C-alpha positions in Angstrom: -0.1 0.1 0.0 2.9 2.1 0.4 3.4 3.1 -3.2 -0.3 3.5 -3.6 -0.4 5.7 -0.5 2.5 7.8 -2.2 0.4 8.1 -5.3 -2.5 9.3 -3.5 -0.5 11.8 -1.5 1.1 13.2 -4.6 -2.1 13.6 -6.1 -3.5 15.5 -3.4 -0.6 17.5 -2.9 -0.9 18.7 -6.4 -4.6 19.4 -6.1 -4.9 21.0 -2.7 -1.1 22.1 -1.6 0.1 23.3 -5.2 2.3 26.0 -3.3 3.9 23.4 -1.1 7.2 23.0 -2.9 8.9 21.2 -0.2 6.2 18.8 -0.2 8.0 16.4 -2.9 10.5 15.8 -0.2 7.7 13.9 1.9 6.3 10.4 1.7 3.0 9.1 3.0 2.9 5.5 4.3 -0.1 3.2 5.8 0.2 3.2 9.5 -1.6 0.9 11.9 -2.1 3.4 14.6 -3.7 6.9 14.3 -2.2 9.2 11.8 0.8 11.2 12.4 2.9 13.7 10.6 6.4 13.2 11.4 8.4 16.4 10.6 11.7 15.1 11.3 11.5 12.1 8.6 9.2 14.1 6.3 6.8 11.4 6.5 3.0 11.3 6.9 1.8 8.2 8.6 -1.8 7.4 7.5 -4.1 5.4 10.0 -6.9 3.3 8.9 -10.1 5.0 7.5 -13.1 4.9 9.7 -16.6 4.7 8.8 -16.9 8.4 8.5 -13.2 9.5 7.0 -11.5 7.8 4.2 -7.9 7.9 3.1 -8.1 11.1 1.1 -9.6 13.1 4.3 -6.8 11.2 6.4 -4.0 12.3 4.0 -5.3 15.9 3.7 -5.4 15.9 7.7 -1.8 15.0 8.0 -0.6 17.0 5.2 -2.3 20.1 6.6 -0.2 19.4 9.8 3.0 19.5 7.5 2.4 22.8 6.0 0.8 24.5 9.3 1.5 23.1 12.7 1.6 20.0 14.7 -1.4 21.0 16.9 -5.1 21.3 15.9 -5.0 25.2 16.4 -6.3 28.0 14.3 -3.6 27.9 11.3 -4.5 24.1 11.1 -8.2 24.7 11.2 -8.2 27.6 8.8 -6.1 25.4 6.2 -8.5 22.7 6.4 -11.6 25.0 5.7 -9.4 26.3 2.4 -8.7 22.9 1.4 -12.5 22.0 1.8 -13.4 25.0 -0.2 -10.8 23.9 -2.8 -12.7 20.6 -2.9 -16.0 22.5 -3.8 -14.3 24.5 -6.4 -13.1 21.1 -8.2 -16.7 19.8 -7.9 -15.7 17.2 -5.4 -18.6 18.2 -3.1 -18.6 14.8 -1.1 -15.0 15.3 -0.3 -15.6 18.9 0.8 -18.4 17.8 2.9 -16.5 15.0 4.7 -13.6 17.5 5.2 -16.0 20.1 6.8 -17.3 17.2 9.0 -13.9 16.1 10.0 -13.2 19.6 11.1 -16.2 20.0 13.1 -15.1 16.6 14.7 -11.6 17.7 15.4 -13.1 20.9 16.9 -15.2 19.1 19.4 -12.0 17.2 20.6 -9.9 20.4 20.5 -11.9 22.2 23.2 -10.8 19.6 25.6 -9.0 20.7 28.6 -6.8 19.0 31.0 -9.6 18.5 33.5 -11.6 16.8 30.8 -8.6 14.3 29.8 -7.8 13.6 33.2 -11.5 13.0 34.2 -11.6 10.8 31.2 -8.4 8.7 32.6 -10.5 8.4 36.0 -13.6 7.4 34.2 -12.0 4.6 32.0 -9.9 3.2 35.0 -13.0 2.9 37.1 -15.0 1.3 34.3 -12.3 -1.1 33.4 -10.5 -1.7 36.7 -8.1 -4.5 34.9 -7.0 -2.2 32.1 -3.2 -1.2 32.0 -1.8 2.2 31.7 -1.3 1.7 28.0 -4.8 0.5 27.3 -6.2 3.6 29.2 -3.9 5.9 27.4 -5.0 4.5 24.2 -8.8 4.9 25.5 -8.0 8.5 26.4 -6.2 9.1 23.0 -9.4 7.8 21.0 -11.5 10.3 23.0 -9.3 13.1 22.2 -8.7 12.3 18.5 -4.9 12.1 19.3 -2.1 9.4 19.3 -1.1 8.0 22.7 2.3 9.5 22.3 0.7 12.8 21.8 -1.4 12.2 25.0 1.5 11.1 27.2 3.6 14.4 25.8 0.5 16.9 26.2 -1.0 15.6 29.5 2.1 14.3 31.5 -0.2 13.5 34.7 -2.0 10.6 32.8 0.1 8.1 34.8 -0.6 10.0 38.2 -4.4 10.0 37.6 -4.6 6.2 36.6 -2.7 5.4 39.8 -4.8 7.6 41.9 -8.1 6.1 40.3 -6.6 2.5 41.1 -5.9 3.5 44.4 -9.5 4.8 45.1 -10.8 1.5 43.4 -8.6 -0.6 45.9 -9.8 1.6 49.0 -13.3 1.2 47.9 -13.1 -2.5 47.7 -11.5 -2.6 51.1 -14.5 -0.4 52.5 -16.9 -2.8 51.0 -15.2 -6.0 52.5 -15.2 -4.0 56.0 -18.8 -3.4 55.6 -19.6 -7.1 54.6 -17.4 -8.3 57.7 -19.2 -6.0 60.0 -22.7 -7.1 58.9 -21.8 -10.6 59.5 -20.5 -10.1 62.9 -23.8 -8.6 63.9 -25.8 -11.3 62.5 -27.6 -9.4 60.2 
């Protein structure tokens, strides 16, 4: 799929990023995880498409990071909207709609603050008490629309909140056991 992904990327680059001259030095590859723009190696790692977003949308998403910024900030959003408008100009209304929908989806995740992310760590850990820190981080990344690596970097207290939630679960379990023992000793 690498050759096919590169061909797709080059078509997209010519149609939607025609002024990006340095783009000829970049490559795109399929990737098992979430998509990622690796600026050091000039590589777009394209994750698997979802039921809502196909390869073209995902390549555009990562290419937009390459020409703007690694974060989903104002520059990234504005450039994605510009690409969506270009798709309309080219008569690809389905892609334009898909990109607009994708931008709204990312915006809904973009507005999350650290409190939201750490609360999600607590909720996942509480709901899935046997989940490892890695699985919880993956769940939080999915919720945020990010990679686990970005979650670990942007929210460095994930492990701390995970451990605190596990401590609370153990404490609650001990309290319940103590209550059971107390009921048994009174004959109730």
